[in-house]
C-alpha positions in Angstrom: -69.8 -13.8 -235.8 -70.4 -10.1 -236.4 -67.6 -7.9 -235.6 -68.0 -5.0 -233.4 -64.5 -3.3 -232.9 -62.1 -1.8 -235.3 -58.3 -2.0 -234.9 -56.4 0.0 -237.4 -52.5 -0.7 -237.0 -50.6 2.0 -239.2 -46.7 2.2 -239.6 -44.4 4.7 -241.4 -42.3 3.4 -244.2 -42.4 -0.2 -243.6 -41.8 -2.5 -246.0 -44.3 -5.4 -247.0 -41.0 -7.8 -247.1 -39.6 -6.7 -243.6 -42.1 -9.3 -242.0 -42.3 -12.9 -241.4 -45.8 -13.1 -242.9 -44.6 -12.0 -246.2 -41.7 -14.8 -246.3 -38.8 -12.8 -244.5 -37.0 -15.4 -242.3 -34.7 -12.9 -240.9 -37.4 -10.5 -239.5 -38.6 -11.0 -236.1 -42.6 -10.2 -236.1 -44.2 -12.8 -234.3 -47.4 -10.4 -233.1 -48.0 -9.3 -236.6 -47.6 -12.8 -237.9 -50.1 -14.1 -235.5 -52.6 -11.7 -236.9 -51.9 -12.8 -240.2 -53.1 -16.2 -239.2 -56.8 -16.3 -240.4 -56.3 -13.2 -242.2 -56.6 -12.0 -245.7 -53.0 -11.0 -246.6 -52.7 -8.9 -249.7 -49.7 -9.4 -251.8 -50.3 -6.9 -254.1 -51.1 -3.8 -252.0 -49.9 -0.3 -253.5 -49.8 2.8 -251.8 -51.4 5.8 -253.5 -48.4 7.9 -253.1 -45.1 6.7 -252.1 -44.4 9.6 -249.4 -46.0 10.3 -246.2 -48.7 13.1 -246.4 -50.4 12.5 -249.8 -50.7 8.7 -248.8 -52.5 9.4 -245.5 -54.8 11.7 -246.8 -55.9 9.3 -249.6 -56.3 6.8 -246.9 -58.8 9.5 -244.9 -60.7 10.6 -247.9 -60.7 7.2 -249.7 -59.4 9.3 -253.0 -56.3 9.1 -255.1 -53.9 11.7 -254.9 -54.9 13.4 -258.4 -58.5 13.6 -257.0 -57.1 15.0 -253.1 -55.2 17.4 -254.9 -51.9 16.6 -252.5 -49.0 14.9 -254.1 -46.2 16.0 -251.6 -45.6 16.4 -248.1 -47.2 20.1 -248.1 -50.6 21.4 -247.1 -52.1 21.9 -250.7 -55.3 19.6 -250.9 -58.7 20.0 -252.6 -60.3 17.4 -250.3 -62.9 19.2 -248.7 -64.7 16.1 -247.1 -64.5 15.2 -243.7 -62.9 11.8 -244.0 -64.1 8.2 -242.9 -62.7 8.4 -239.2 -65.3 11.1 -238.4 -68.1 8.8 -240.0 -67.2 6.1 -238.4 -67.3 8.4 -234.6 -70.6 9.7 -235.7 -72.1 6.2 -236.3 -71.6 5.5 -232.6 -67.9 4.2 -232.2 -65.9 5.4 -229.5 -63.2 6.3 -231.1 -59.2 7.4 -230.6 -56.3 8.0 -232.6 -52.9 7.9 -231.0 -49.7 8.5 -232.6 -48.4 9.8 -236.0 -50.8 11.1 -238.6 -49.1 13.9 -240.5 -51.8 15.9 -242.0 -49.8 18.9 -242.1 -53.0 21.3 -242.3 -54.3 19.8 -238.8 -51.4 18.2 -237.3 -53.1 18.5 -233.8 -56.6 18.5 -234.6 -59.1 15.7 -233.5 -59.5 14.8 -237.5 -62.8 13.0 -236.7 -61.9 10.8 -233.7 -63.7 11.2 -230.1 -60.1 10.9 -228.5 -56.6 11.8 -229.8 -53.1 11.2 -228.5 -50.5 13.0 -230.6 -47.1 12.2 -231.7 -45.7 13.9 -234.7 -41.8 13.5 -235.7 -40.5 16.6 -234.0 -40.8 18.8 -231.1 -43.8 20.8 -231.0 -45.3 22.5 -228.2 -49.1 21.1 -229.1 -47.6 17.8 -229.3 -48.8 15.2 -226.3 -45.4 13.1 -226.8 -43.4 16.4 -226.6 -45.3 17.4 -223.5 -44.6 13.7 -221.8 -40.8 13.9 -222.6 -41.0 17.6 -221.1 -42.4 16.3 -218.0 -40.3 13.5 -217.4 -36.8 12.7 -216.5 -35.7 12.9 -220.0 -36.8 16.7 -220.6 -33.3 17.2 -222.1 -33.4 14.6 -225.1 -34.2 17.1 -228.0 -34.1 14.3 -230.9 -36.4 11.8 -229.2 -37.2 10.0 -232.5 -33.3 10.2 -233.5 -30.9 12.6 -234.7 -32.1 13.4 -238.1 -29.8 15.9 -240.4 -26.5 14.5 -241.1 -27.3 11.1 -239.0 -30.8 10.6 -240.9 -29.4 7.0 -242.4 -26.8 6.4 -239.8 -28.1 3.6 -237.4 -28.4 4.9 -233.9 -29.4 3.6 -230.3 -32.1 5.8 -229.1 -31.3 8.6 -226.3 -34.4 7.1 -224.6 -35.2 4.0 -222.3 -37.6 1.8 -224.1 -40.4 2.7 -221.4 -40.0 6.3 -222.7 -39.5 5.4 -226.4 -41.9 6.8 -229.0 -43.2 3.5 -230.1 -43.6 2.2 -226.5 -45.7 5.6 -226.0 -47.7 4.3 -228.9 -48.3 1.1 -227.1 -49.0 2.7 -223.5 -51.6 5.1 -224.9 -53.3 2.3 -226.8 -53.4 -0.4 -224.0 -54.7 2.8 -222.0 -57.6 3.3 -224.2 -58.6 -0.3 -224.8 -58.6 -0.8 -221.0 -61.0 2.0 -220.2 -63.3 0.8 -223.1 -66.6 -0.9 -222.8 -66.4 -4.1 -224.6 -70.2 -4.0 -225.3 -69.9 -0.7 -227.1 -68.3 -0.5 -230.7 -64.8 0.9 -230.6 -62.5 2.2 -233.2 -58.5 2.4 -232.4 -56.2 3.8 -234.8 -52.3 3.2 -233.2 -50.2 4.7 -235.8 -46.3 4.1 -235.3 -43.5 6.5 -236.5 -41.3 3.5 -237.0 -39.6 2.5 -238.8 -39.0 5.7 -240.6 -35.7 7.3 -240.1 -33.5 7.5 -238.6 -33.6 3.8 -237.3 -33.1 4.5 -233.7 -34.3 1.4 -231.4 -33.8 1.5 -227.5 -31.4 -0.6 -225.8 -30.9 -3.7 -225.7 -33.4 -4.1 -228.8 -30.6 -2.4 -231.3 -28.8 -5.9 -230.6 -31.4 -7.7 -231.8 -30.1 -8.4 -235.5 -26.4 -8.8 -235.2 -25.8 -11.2 -238.0 -25.4 -10.3 -241.5 -28.7 -9.4 -243.3 -29.4 -10.3 -247.0 -27.9 -8.2 -249.4 -30.0 -5.2 -250.8 -31.8 -6.0 -254.3 -29.0 -4.2 -256.9 -29.6 -5.9 -260.2 -27.3 -5.3 -263.1 -29.9 -2.8 -264.7 -29.6 -0.6 -261.4 -28.4 2.3 -263.9 -30.9 2.1 -266.2 -33.4 2.7 -263.5 -32.0 5.5 -261.6 -34.2 8.1 -263.2 -37.0 6.5 -261.4 -35.3 7.1 -258.0 -34.9 10.4 -256.7 -31.0 11.6 -256.7 -30.7 13.1 -253.2 -30.7 9.5 -251.5 -28.5 7.9 -254.0 -26.2 6.2 -252.1 -23.2 6.2 -254.8 -23.5 9.7 -255.8 -24.8 11.7 -252.9 -24.6 9.9 -249.5 -21.4 7.7 -250.0 -22.7 4.8 -248.0 -20.9 1.3 -248.4 -22.4 -2.0 -248.5 -21.3 -2.7 -244.8 -23.3 0.5 -244.1 -26.4 0.0 -245.5 -26.1 -3.6 -244.0 -25.8 -2.2 -240.5 -28.8 0.4 -241.1 -31.0 -2.7 -242.3 -30.2 -4.5 -239.3 -31.4 -1.4 -237.0 -34.6 -0.8 -239.3 -35.5 -4.7 -238.6 -35.0 -3.8 -235.0 -37.5 -0.7 -235.2 -40.0 -2.9 -236.6 -39.5 -5.7 -233.9 -39.7 -3.5 -231.2 -43.0 -1.8 -232.9 -44.3 -5.4 -233.1 -43.8 -5.9 -229.5 -46.3 -2.7 -228.8 -48.7 -4.8 -231.6 -48.5 -7.9 -228.9 -49.2 -5.6 -226.1 -52.3 -4.0 -228.0 -53.6 -7.3 -229.0 -53.1 -9.1 -225.4 -55.3 -6.0 -223.8 -57.9 -6.7 -226.3 -58.1 -10.4 -225.4 -58.0 -9.7 -221.7 -61.0 -7.2 -222.4 -62.9 -10.2 -224.3 -62.6 -7.9 -227.2 -60.6 -9.7 -229.7 -62.6 -11.8 -231.2 -65.0 -9.2 -231.8 -62.4 -6.8 -233.7 -61.5 -6.4 -237.2 -57.7 -5.6 -237.4 -56.2 -3.8 -240.2 -52.7 -3.7 -240.4 -51.2 -1.1 -243.2 -48.5 1.1 -243.9 -48.0 4.5 -245.7 -45.3 3.3 -248.2 -42.3 1.3 -248.1 -38.5 2.3 -247.9 -35.7 1.1 -250.7 -33.4 0.3 -248.0 -30.2 0.0 -250.2 -31.8 -1.6 -253.1 -30.6 -0.1 -256.2 -28.3 1.6 -254.3 -30.8 4.1 -252.6 -32.5 4.7 -249.3 -35.7 6.4 -248.8 -39.2 6.5 -250.6 -40.3 8.5 -253.4 -40.3 5.9 -256.0 -42.7 3.4 -257.9 -40.4 0.9 -257.8 -41.9 -2.1 -255.3 -39.2 -1.4 -252.2 -41.3 1.8 -251.6 -44.4 1.8 -253.6 -45.5 -2.0 -252.2 -47.0 -2.0 -248.6 -48.2 -4.5 -246.3 -52.1 -4.9 -246.2 -53.3 -7.5 -243.5 -57.4 -7.7 -243.1 -58.3 -9.9 -239.9 -62.1 -10.1 -239.8 -63.5 -12.3 -237.5 -65.6 -15.3 -238.7 -64.2 -14.5 -242.4 -62.0 -16.9 -244.0 -58.5 -15.6 -244.8 -55.8 -16.6 -247.1 -53.5 -14.9 -249.7 -55.1 -12.2 -252.1 -52.9 -11.4 -255.1 -55.4 -8.6 -256.3 -54.2 -5.2 -256.3 -55.5 -3.2 -253.8 -54.9 0.4 -252.2 -55.5 2.6 -249.1 -58.0 4.3 -250.8 -59.9 0.9 -250.4 -59.9 0.9 -246.7 -63.0 3.8 -245.9 -65.3 1.9 -248.2 -64.4 -1.5 -247.0 -65.0 -1.0 -243.2 -67.8 1.4 -243.7 -69.7 -1.4 -245.9 -68.4 -4.3 -243.4 -70.1 -1.9 -240.4 -73.0 -1.1 -242.2 -72.6 2.9 -242.4 -74.1 4.7 -245.1 -72.0 6.3 -247.7 -72.4 7.7 -250.9 -69.9 5.5 -253.5 -69.3 8.1 -255.7 -67.2 10.1 -252.5 -64.4 7.3 -252.9 -62.1 6.0 -255.5 -61.9 3.0 -253.4 -63.7 -0.2 -253.1 -65.0 -3.0 -250.9 -62.4 -5.2 -251.0 -64.6 -7.9 -249.0 -67.3 -8.0 -251.9 -65.2 -6.9 -255.1 -61.9 -6.8 -256.6 -59.9 -4.1 -258.5 -58.4 -4.8 -261.9 -55.6 -2.1 -261.5 -55.2 0.7 -259.0 -53.1 4.1 -258.9 -50.1 5.8 -257.5 -48.7 9.4 -258.0 -45.8 11.5 -256.3 -45.7 15.2 -257.3 -47.2 16.7 -260.0 -46.4 19.2 -263.3 -42.8 18.6 -264.4 -41.7 16.5 -261.5 -44.7 14.0 -261.4 -44.5 10.2 -261.6 -47.4 8.2 -262.0 -48.2 4.5 -262.0 -50.8 2.1 -262.6 -50.5 -1.3 -261.4 -52.2 -4.4 -262.0 -52.2 -8.1 -260.8 -48.9 -9.2 -261.9 -47.5 -6.0 -263.9 -47.1 -1.9 -263.7 -46.9 0.8 -266.0 -45.0 4.1 -264.6 -44.7 7.5 -266.4 -41.8 9.8 -265.2 -42.9 13.4 -266.5 -39.0 14.7 -265.8 -38.2 12.1 -268.6 -41.1 12.1 -270.5 -40.5 8.4 -270.4 -42.8 5.0 -269.9 -41.5 2.3 -268.2 -43.2 -1.4 -267.8 -42.5 -3.9 -265.4 -43.6 -7.6 -264.8 -41.6 -8.8 -262.3 -41.2 -7.5 -258.5 -38.7 -6.5 -257.4 -38.2 -4.8 -260.8 -35.2 -4.9 -263.1 -35.8 -5.2 -266.5 -37.9 -2.4 -268.5 -40.2 -4.1 -270.7 -42.1 -1.2 -272.2 -41.0 -1.8 -275.7 -42.2 -5.5 -276.1 -45.5 -4.9 -274.0 -48.0 -4.7 -276.9 -51.5 -4.3 -276.3 -51.4 -4.9 -272.5 -48.7 -1.8 -272.5 -51.4 0.3 -274.6 -54.3 -0.7 -272.9 -52.3 0.4 -269.3 -51.1 3.7 -271.2 -54.5 4.5 -271.9 -55.8 4.3 -268.5 -52.9 5.8 -266.8 -53.0 9.0 -269.3 -56.7 9.4 -268.3 -55.5 9.3 -264.9 -53.2 12.2 -265.3 -55.3 14.1 -267.5 -57.7 14.2 -264.0 -55.0 15.4 -261.7 -55.9 18.3 -259.9 -52.5 18.6 -258.1 -51.7 22.1 -258.0 -47.8 22.6 -258.7 -45.7 23.2 -255.5 -43.6 26.7 -255.9 -40.0 26.6 -254.6 -40.1 28.4 -250.9 -36.7 29.6 -251.8 -36.9 31.1 -255.0 -36.8 35.0 -255.0 -36.6 35.0 -251.1 -33.9 37.2 -250.6 -31.4 35.7 -248.2 -33.2 32.3 -248.8 -31.5 32.5 -252.4 -28.1 32.1 -251.2 -28.8 29.2 -248.5 -26.9 26.2 -249.2 -27.8 23.0 -248.1 -25.1 21.4 -246.2 -25.8 18.1 -245.5 -26.1 15.0 -247.9 -28.4 12.6 -245.5 -31.3 14.7 -245.7 -31.2 17.8 -248.2 -31.4 20.5 -245.2 -30.8 19.3 -241.6 -34.4 18.8 -240.8 -34.1 19.0 -236.9 -36.6 20.4 -234.7 -37.3 24.0 -234.6 -39.3 24.9 -231.5 -36.7 23.9 -228.7 -33.4 25.0 -230.4 -32.8 28.0 -227.8 -33.2 25.5 -225.0 -30.9 23.0 -226.4 -28.5 25.6 -227.1 -28.7 26.7 -223.6 -27.5 23.3 -222.5 -24.0 24.1 -224.1 -21.7 26.3 -221.4 -19.5 28.8 -223.4 -17.1 29.3 -224.3 -18.3 26.1 -226.5 -20.6 26.9 -229.6 -23.3 24.8 -231.0 -24.8 25.1 -234.6 -28.5 24.3 -234.8 -29.3 26.3 -238.0 -31.0 24.7 -240.4 -29.4 26.2 -243.6 -26.2 27.7 -244.0 -27.1 31.4 -244.1 -29.5 31.1 -241.1 -29.3 33.6 -238.3 -27.1 31.8 -235.3 -29.3 30.6 -232.7 
């Protein structure tokens, strides 16, 4: 049976080991686990960058970070191509994107899709979900993805009921698109969820889904020696002061966010079945990166350690045998794989990825930042070599999760990987990002006031509206930095 349709389900900050199919007996992910039956489940999937924007650009472009020129959450890029979403649309697919894409140079454009329903993280006038909330009974909810700032890693119950929750909205719009599709015409749907990106804020009563004590975070004796591989801003001991109880409670809410997302995925696949399209649909489940979630006494991403760098990658192709795959794969492989599968012409030189249904990688690459702040990685099927520029230091690991640096004893294998990685680094096109506060007058005096997120990271566009909800003589502080003008 030749497949006719494509469904890409993308999540944000979802660890591979947060899913039942990857061996987690604590998680409740029946819909994802069902997709995995008969699918290729990749156990060595690596993000091209352990942070949102560059990872998602690498997915779109099929190119590694050192070629796209984007290595952090900023609009800098060397990429000038159209991306494979556009290629599928031009090939005749009825295409739609629902949810977060986080391409900061074009947050609300079509990006090659025929139809798009946007849901980026914070309130913006052009955002479709913002419009939905402002025209709903919940218009006075301003932090609809949870309160960020000083609550960024504090588990919290959503201010919205389940039926208006951002995750539910993704499910609703996705189901609506499927219901209006003609099963005889090729369909391409990308459903992209913000969760389980923090804040971890499931709706009630999903917040009570996990009430037991979860498995403790992975904190080996060697953790202090590996701290240089983790960004200090989210260190639980020196910056965030989160106890073991705090992080376990956060893990429970993280899992609840995953489960509520899983429920929406079940609704989406049920809609495909109701239209008679499920058996004709290629389904890909991926995430942009993972989340340390207390491992190494740390939360967040931006590290080459597997908790944040390893991602779920599940590919179900009707008529093809599935099973476990242990060869390394990357988000850069998605474009050439899907284009090849559906017979869409492309220039292989445009992509760093390969068709993973007909070939295998020996190694894949990952990168965060560039220049003096950069961290690079090359990963094989069962090992990885990391270079941290800030410390001018290499680390070599042969286990997952990592805890013993075996660089000194790696021998011939390390030298081989070092040759590959050094060549990859030498080809890096990423421009170094300048500090936006440096030399900016008043900005030089700004101080970061909250540990949980550096600056407050709350929305900017509705601050006056939010302030108006507080009657005199009470005062509300909605500044993003100390030193900002009052709202």
